[in-house]
TIRO-2110 file (N, C-alpha, C; in Angstrom, 1 decimal):
// TIRO-2110
0.8, -1.2, 0.0, N, 1, A
0.0, 0.0, 0.0, CA, 1, A
0.9, 1.2, 0.0, C, 1, A
0.3, 2.3, -0.5, N, 2, A
1.0, 3.6, -0.6, CA, 2, A
0.2, 4.5, 0.4, C, 2, A
1.0, 5.2, 1.3, N, 3, A
0.4, 6.0, 2.3, CA, 3, A
1.1, 7.3, 2.3, C, 3, A
0.3, 8.4, 2.5, N, 4, A
1.0, 9.7, 2.7, CA, 4, A
0.4, 10.5, 3.9, C, 4, A
1.2, 11.3, 4.5, N, 5, A
0.8, 12.2, 5.5, CA, 5, A
1.2, 13.6, 4.9, C, 5, A
0.3, 14.5, 4.8, N, 6, A
0.6, 15.9, 4.4, CA, 6, A
0.3, 16.8, 5.5, C, 6, A
1.1, 17.8, 5.8, N, 7, A
0.9, 18.9, 6.7, CA, 7, A
0.7, 20.2, 5.9, C, 7, A
-0.4, 20.9, 6.2, N, 8, A
-0.7, 22.1, 5.5, CA, 8, A
-0.9, 23.3, 6.4, C, 8, A
-0.3, 24.4, 6.1, N, 9, A
-0.5, 25.6, 6.8, CA, 9, A
-1.4, 26.6, 6.0, C, 9, A
-2.5, 26.9, 6.5, N, 10, A
-3.5, 27.7, 5.8, CA, 10, A
-3.4, 29.2, 6.2, C, 10, A
-3.6, 30.1, 5.3, N, 11, A
-3.5, 31.5, 5.5, CA, 11, A
-4.6, 31.9, 6.5, C, 11, A
-4.4, 32.8, 7.4, N, 12, A
-5.4, 33.3, 8.3, CA, 12, A
-6.6, 33.8, 7.4, C, 12, A
-7.8, 33.4, 7.9, N, 13, A
-9.0, 33.8, 7.2, CA, 13, A
-9.5, 32.9, 6.1, C, 13, A
-8.6, 31.9, 5.7, N, 14, A
-8.9, 31.0, 4.6, CA, 14, A
-9.4, 29.6, 5.1, C, 14, A
-9.5, 29.5, 6.4, N, 15, A
-9.7, 28.2, 7.0, CA, 15, A
-11.1, 27.6, 6.6, C, 15, A
-12.1, 28.3, 6.6, N, 16, A
-13.4, 27.8, 6.2, CA, 16, A
-13.4, 27.3, 4.7, C, 16, A
-12.9, 28.1, 3.8, N, 17, A
-12.8, 27.8, 2.4, CA, 17, A
-11.9, 26.5, 2.2, C, 17, A
-10.8, 26.5, 2.9, N, 18, A
-9.9, 25.3, 2.9, CA, 18, A
-10.7, 24.1, 3.3, C, 18, A
-11.3, 24.1, 4.4, N, 19, A
-12.1, 23.0, 5.0, CA, 19, A
-13.2, 22.6, 4.0, C, 19, A
-13.9, 23.5, 3.4, N, 20, A
-14.9, 23.2, 2.4, CA, 20, A
-14.4, 22.4, 1.3, C, 20, A
-13.3, 22.9, 0.7, N, 21, A
-12.6, 22.3, -0.4, CA, 21, A
-12.1, 20.9, -0.1, C, 21, A
-11.5, 20.8, 1.1, N, 22, A
-10.9, 19.5, 1.5, CA, 22, A
-12.0, 18.5, 1.8, C, 22, A
-13.1, 18.9, 2.4, N, 23, A
-14.2, 18.0, 2.6, CA, 23, A
-14.8, 17.5, 1.3, C, 23, A
-14.9, 18.4, 0.3, N, 24, A
-15.4, 17.9, -1.0, CA, 24, A
-14.4, 16.9, -1.6, C, 24, A
-13.1, 17.2, -1.6, N, 25, A
-12.1, 16.3, -2.1, CA, 25, A
-12.2, 15.0, -1.4, C, 25, A
-12.3, 15.0, -0.1, N, 26, A
-12.4, 13.7, 0.6, CA, 26, A
-13.6, 12.9, 0.3, C, 26, A
-14.8, 13.6, 0.2, N, 27, A
-16.0, 12.9, -0.1, CA, 27, A
-16.0, 12.3, -1.5, C, 27, A
-15.5, 13.1, -2.5, N, 28, A
-15.4, 12.6, -3.9, CA, 28, A
-14.4, 11.5, -4.0, C, 28, A
-13.3, 11.6, -3.3, N, 29, A
-12.3, 10.5, -3.3, CA, 29, A
-12.9, 9.2, -2.8, C, 29, A
-13.6, 9.3, -1.6, N, 30, A
-14.2, 8.1, -1.1, CA, 30, A
-15.3, 7.5, -2.0, C, 30, A
-16.0, 8.4, -2.7, N, 31, A
-17.1, 7.9, -3.5, CA, 31, A
-16.6, 7.3, -4.8, C, 31, A
-15.5, 7.9, -5.4, N, 32, A
-15.1, 7.5, -6.8, CA, 32, A
-13.9, 6.6, -6.9, C, 32, A
-13.2, 6.4, -5.7, N, 33, A
-11.9, 5.7, -5.8, CA, 33, A
-11.9, 4.5, -4.9, C, 33, A
-12.4, 3.3, -5.3, N, 34, A
-12.5, 2.2, -4.4, CA, 34, A
-11.1, 1.7, -4.0, C, 34, A
-10.0, 2.1, -4.7, N, 35, A
-8.7, 1.7, -4.2, CA, 35, A
-8.0, 2.7, -3.3, C, 35, A
-8.8, 3.7, -3.0, N, 36, A
-8.3, 4.7, -1.9, CA, 36, A
-9.1, 4.3, -0.7, C, 36, A
-8.4, 3.8, 0.3, N, 37, A
-9.0, 3.2, 1.5, CA, 37, A
-9.3, 4.3, 2.5, C, 37, A
-8.4, 5.3, 2.6, N, 38, A
-8.6, 6.4, 3.5, CA, 38, A
-8.2, 7.7, 2.9, C, 38, A
-8.9, 8.7, 3.1, N, 39, A
-8.5, 10.1, 2.7, CA, 39, A
-9.2, 11.0, 3.7, C, 39, A
-8.5, 11.3, 4.8, N, 40, A
-9.0, 12.1, 5.9, CA, 40, A
-8.2, 13.4, 6.1, C, 40, A
-9.0, 14.4, 6.5, N, 41, A
-8.4, 15.7, 6.8, CA, 41, A
-8.7, 16.0, 8.2, C, 41, A
-7.7, 16.5, 8.9, N, 42, A
-7.9, 16.8, 10.4, CA, 42, A
-7.2, 18.2, 10.6, C, 42, A
-7.7, 18.8, 11.7, N, 43, A
-7.3, 20.2, 12.1, CA, 43, A
-6.5, 20.0, 13.4, C, 43, A
-5.4, 20.7, 13.5, N, 44, A
-4.6, 20.7, 14.7, CA, 44, A
-5.3, 21.3, 15.8, C, 44, A
-5.3, 20.8, 17.0, N, 45, A
-6.1, 21.3, 18.2, CA, 45, A
-5.4, 22.5, 18.8, C, 45, A
-4.1, 22.7, 18.7, N, 46, A
-3.4, 23.8, 19.3, CA, 46, A
-2.8, 24.8, 18.4, C, 46, A
-2.7, 24.5, 17.1, N, 47, A
-2.0, 25.4, 16.2, CA, 47, A
-3.0, 25.9, 15.1, C, 47, A
-3.5, 27.1, 15.3, N, 48, A
-4.5, 27.6, 14.3, CA, 48, A
-3.9, 27.5, 12.9, C, 48, A
-4.8, 27.1, 12.0, N, 49, A
-4.4, 27.1, 10.6, CA, 49, A
-3.6, 25.9, 10.1, C, 49, A
-3.3, 25.0, 11.0, N, 50, A
-2.5, 23.8, 10.7, CA, 50, A
-3.4, 22.6, 10.6, C, 50, A
-3.3, 21.9, 9.4, N, 51, A
-4.1, 20.7, 9.1, CA, 51, A
-3.2, 19.6, 8.7, C, 51, A
-3.8, 18.4, 8.7, N, 52, A
-3.0, 17.2, 8.1, CA, 52, A
-4.0, 16.4, 7.3, C, 52, A
-3.5, 15.8, 6.3, N, 53, A
-4.2, 14.9, 5.4, CA, 53, A
-3.5, 13.5, 5.5, C, 53, A
-4.3, 12.5, 5.8, N, 54, A
-3.8, 11.1, 5.8, CA, 54, A
-4.5, 10.4, 4.7, C, 54, A
-3.8, 9.7, 3.9, N, 55, A
-4.4, 9.0, 2.8, CA, 55, A
-3.7, 7.6, 2.6, C, 55, A
-4.5, 6.6, 2.3, N, 56, A
-4.0, 5.2, 2.2, CA, 56, A
-4.6, 4.7, 0.9, C, 56, A
-3.7, 4.2, 0.0, N, 57, A
-4.1, 3.7, -1.3, CA, 57, A
-3.7, 2.3, -1.5, C, 57, A
-4.4, 1.5, -2.3, N, 58, A
-4.1, 0.1, -2.5, CA, 58, A
-2.7, -0.1, -3.0, C, 58, A
-2.2, 0.8, -3.9, N, 59, A
-0.9, 0.6, -4.5, CA, 59, A
-0.5, 1.9, -5.2, C, 59, A
0.7, 2.0, -5.7, N, 60, A
1.1, 3.3, -6.4, CA, 60, A
0.1, 3.7, -7.5, C, 60, A
-0.4, 2.7, -8.2, N, 61, A
-1.3, 3.0, -9.3, CA, 61, A
-2.6, 3.7, -8.8, C, 61, A
-3.1, 3.3, -7.7, N, 62, A
-4.3, 4.0, -7.1, CA, 62, A
-4.0, 5.4, -6.7, C, 62, A
-2.7, 5.7, -6.2, N, 63, A
-2.3, 7.0, -5.9, CA, 63, A
-2.3, 7.8, -7.2, C, 63, A
-1.7, 7.3, -8.3, N, 64, A
-1.6, 8.0, -9.5, CA, 64, A
-3.0, 8.3, -10.1, C, 64, A
-3.9, 7.3, -10.0, N, 65, A
-5.3, 7.5, -10.4, CA, 65, A
-5.9, 8.7, -9.7, C, 65, A
-5.7, 8.7, -8.4, N, 66, A
-6.2, 9.8, -7.5, CA, 66, A
-5.7, 11.2, -8.1, C, 66, A
-4.4, 11.2, -8.4, N, 67, A
-3.8, 12.5, -8.9, CA, 67, A
-4.4, 12.9, -10.2, C, 67, A
-5.0, 12.0, -11.0, N, 68, A
-5.5, 12.4, -12.3, CA, 68, A
-7.0, 12.5, -12.4, C, 68, A
-7.7, 12.4, -11.3, N, 69, A
-9.2, 12.6, -11.4, CA, 69, A
-9.5, 14.0, -11.7, C, 69, A
-10.6, 14.2, -12.4, N, 70, A
-11.1, 15.6, -12.8, CA, 70, A
-11.3, 16.4, -11.5, C, 70, A
-11.9, 15.8, -10.5, N, 71, A
-12.2, 16.6, -9.3, CA, 71, A
-10.9, 17.0, -8.5, C, 71, A
-9.9, 16.1, -8.6, N, 72, A
-8.5, 16.5, -8.0, CA, 72, A
-8.0, 17.7, -8.8, C, 72, A
-8.0, 17.7, -10.1, N, 73, A
-7.5, 18.8, -10.9, CA, 73, A
-8.3, 20.1, -10.6, C, 73, A
-9.6, 19.9, -10.3, N, 74, A
-10.4, 21.1, -10.1, CA, 74, A
-10.2, 21.7, -8.7, C, 74, A
-10.0, 20.8, -7.7, N, 75, A
-10.0, 21.2, -6.3, CA, 75, A
-8.6, 21.6, -5.8, C, 75, A
-7.6, 21.0, -6.3, N, 76, A
-6.3, 21.2, -5.7, CA, 76, A
-5.8, 22.6, -5.9, C, 76, A
-5.9, 23.2, -7.1, N, 77, A
-5.4, 24.6, -7.2, CA, 77, A
-6.0, 25.6, -6.2, C, 77, A
-7.4, 25.6, -6.0, N, 78, A
-7.9, 26.5, -5.0, CA, 78, A
-7.5, 26.1, -3.5, C, 78, A
-7.3, 24.8, -3.3, N, 79, A
-6.7, 24.4, -2.0, CA, 79, A
-5.4, 25.0, -1.8, C, 79, A
-4.5, 24.9, -2.8, N, 80, A
-3.2, 25.5, -2.7, CA, 80, A
-3.3, 27.0, -2.5, C, 80, A
-4.2, 27.6, -3.1, N, 81, A
-4.4, 29.1, -3.0, CA, 81, A
-4.7, 29.5, -1.6, C, 81, A
-5.3, 28.6, -0.8, N, 82, A
-5.6, 28.8, 0.6, CA, 82, A
-4.4, 28.7, 1.5, C, 82, A
-3.3, 28.1, 1.0, N, 83, A
-2.1, 27.8, 1.9, CA, 83, A
-1.2, 29.0, 2.0, C, 83, A
-0.6, 29.1, 3.1, N, 84, A
0.4, 30.1, 3.3, CA, 84, A
1.7, 29.7, 2.5, C, 84, A
1.9, 30.4, 1.4, N, 85, A
3.0, 30.1, 0.5, CA, 85, A
2.6, 29.2, -0.6, C, 85, A
1.3, 29.1, -0.9, N, 86, A
0.8, 28.3, -2.0, CA, 86, A
1.2, 26.8, -1.8, C, 86, A
1.6, 26.1, -2.8, N, 87, A
2.0, 24.7, -2.7, CA, 87, A
3.2, 24.5, -1.7, C, 87, A
4.0, 25.6, -1.5, N, 88, A
5.1, 25.5, -0.6, CA, 88, A
4.6, 25.5, 0.9, C, 88, A
3.3, 25.7, 1.1, N, 89, A
2.7, 25.6, 2.4, CA, 89, A
2.3, 24.2, 2.8, C, 89, A
2.7, 23.3, 2.0, N, 90, A
2.4, 21.9, 2.3, CA, 90, A
3.7, 21.0, 2.3, C, 90, A
3.8, 20.2, 3.3, N, 91, A
4.9, 19.1, 3.3, CA, 91, A
4.1, 17.8, 3.1, C, 91, A
4.7, 16.9, 2.4, N, 92, A
4.1, 15.6, 2.2, CA, 92, A
5.2, 14.5, 2.3, C, 92, A
4.9, 13.5, 3.1, N, 93, A
5.8, 12.4, 3.3, CA, 93, A
5.1, 11.1, 2.9, C, 93, A
5.8, 10.2, 2.3, N, 94, A
5.2, 8.9, 1.8, CA, 94, A
5.7, 7.8, 2.7, C, 94, A
4.9, 6.8, 2.9, N, 95, A
5.2, 5.7, 3.8, CA, 95, A
4.7, 4.4, 3.1, C, 95, A
5.2, 3.3, 3.6, N, 96, A
4.7, 2.0, 3.2, CA, 96, A
3.9, 1.3, 4.3, C, 96, A
2.8, 0.7, 4.0, N, 97, A
1.9, 0.0, 5.0, CA, 97, A
2.7, -1.1, 5.6, C, 97, A
2.6, -1.3, 6.9, N, 98, A
3.3, -2.4, 7.6, CA, 98, A
2.4, -3.5, 8.0, C, 98, A
1.1, -3.2, 8.1, N, 99, A
0.1, -4.1, 8.6, CA, 99, A
-0.3, -5.1, 7.6, C, 99, A
END
C-alpha cells in the first residue's frame, strides 16, 4: 500500500474555504476511488491554521489515479491558493503500509 501524510499551513481567514474544499475532495475521493481506502483531513487542536491529510491507497497505481481525477484537478489549485506560501505551504511524506 501507498500512504502519505501531508501537513498544510492555511492563511489566516482562509480556514473555512480550505475545509470546504478538502471536505469535498475527501467525499469525492471516497465515492469514486475504491482503491483509496482512507482520505481524511484533520485540524490541529493547538496550532491555528495547521491541518493534516492522511491517505492510504491500495498501491502506487491507485495514488496515480487519484492524482489524475477531474475533481482532483479542479479542487487542488484552490486548496493551494488557501495555503500560506501556496504549494510551498504543504509538506508531504510517503510511507509503506506495515500491517
